[in-house]
C-alpha positions in Angstrom: -78.2 8.5 127.9 -80.0 11.8 128.0 -79.1 15.0 126.2 -77.7 17.9 128.1 -80.3 20.2 126.5 -83.1 18.3 128.2 -81.8 19.4 131.6 -80.9 23.0 130.8 -83.4 24.4 133.3 -82.2 22.0 136.1 -78.6 22.9 135.2 -79.3 26.6 135.5 -81.0 26.0 138.9 -78.0 23.9 140.0 -75.5 26.6 139.0 -77.6 29.2 141.0 -77.7 26.9 144.0 -74.0 26.2 143.8 -73.2 29.9 143.8 -75.5 30.6 146.7 -74.0 27.7 148.7 -70.5 28.9 148.0 -71.4 32.4 149.1 -73.0 31.1 152.3 -69.9 29.0 153.0 -67.7 32.1 152.7 -70.0 34.1 155.0 -69.9 31.3 157.6 -66.1 31.2 157.5 -66.0 35.0 158.0 -68.6 34.8 160.8 -66.6 32.1 162.5 -63.4 34.1 162.3 -65.1 37.1 163.8 -66.6 35.1 166.6 -63.1 33.9 167.5 -62.1 37.5 168.0 -64.6 38.0 170.8 -62.8 38.2 174.2 -63.7 35.3 176.5 -64.1 36.6 180.0 -65.6 33.6 181.9 -66.9 30.0 181.5 -70.3 31.1 180.2 -68.7 33.1 177.4 -66.5 30.1 176.5 -69.6 27.9 176.4 -71.5 30.3 174.2 -68.5 30.6 171.8 -68.1 26.9 171.7 -71.8 26.3 171.0 -71.7 29.0 168.2 -68.7 27.3 166.7 -70.5 23.9 166.7 -73.5 25.3 165.0 -71.5 27.1 162.4 -69.4 24.0 161.8 -72.5 21.9 161.3 -74.1 24.4 158.9 -70.8 24.6 157.0 -70.6 20.8 156.8 -74.1 20.6 155.3 -73.3 23.4 152.8 -70.1 21.7 151.7 -72.0 18.4 151.2 -74.6 20.2 149.1 -71.8 21.9 147.1 -70.3 18.4 146.4 -73.7 17.0 145.4 -74.4 19.9 143.0 -70.9 19.7 141.4 -71.4 15.9 140.9 -74.8 16.5 139.4 -73.4 19.1 137.0 -70.7 16.7 136.1 -73.3 14.0 135.3 -75.1 16.5 133.1 -71.9 17.2 131.2 -71.2 13.5 130.7 -74.8 12.8 129.6 -75.3 10.5 132.6 -77.7 12.8 134.5 -81.1 11.3 135.3 -79.9 7.7 135.3 -80.3 5.7 138.5 -76.9 4.6 139.8 -78.5 1.4 141.3 -80.6 0.0 138.5 -79.6 2.1 135.5 -83.2 3.1 134.8 -84.4 6.7 134.4 -85.0 9.0 137.4 -88.3 10.7 136.9 -88.3 14.4 136.0 -90.5 15.1 139.0 -87.9 13.5 141.3 -85.1 15.5 139.7 -87.1 18.7 140.0 -87.5 18.0 143.7 -84.0 16.7 144.3 -81.8 17.8 141.4 -78.8 15.8 142.7 -80.8 12.5 143.2 -78.7 9.5 142.4 -81.4 6.9 142.5 -84.9 6.5 141.0 -87.7 6.5 143.6 -88.0 2.7 143.6 -84.3 2.2 144.4 -84.2 5.0 146.9 -87.2 3.4 148.7 -85.4 0.0 148.7 -82.2 1.4 150.1 -84.2 3.2 152.9 -85.9 -0.1 153.8 -82.6 -1.9 154.0 -81.3 0.7 156.5 -84.2 0.0 158.9 
């Protein structure tokens, strides 16, 4: 297990990213509500509104996945499990964690699971 102190910088970055993602999710929700107030006058208006809704929904989905990943990473830091590969139990390199702070696998296991998907 790793100490929480070792990952203080990453923890701070994760908390910042979490707040940004939550704020963006709130803005998207507000934007979507305001788009639904636009009067639809013809089929092209309806198509544009539908397309905008689809884009906003996809961005919101991505943000919510990121929020979940960040919250889970913060939980692993608190439990002292952060930086441990969930596949092999070995360490996840600090460079990988800096690049992908919510990584669940070391680079070796991540590459193996990518190959099995092909």
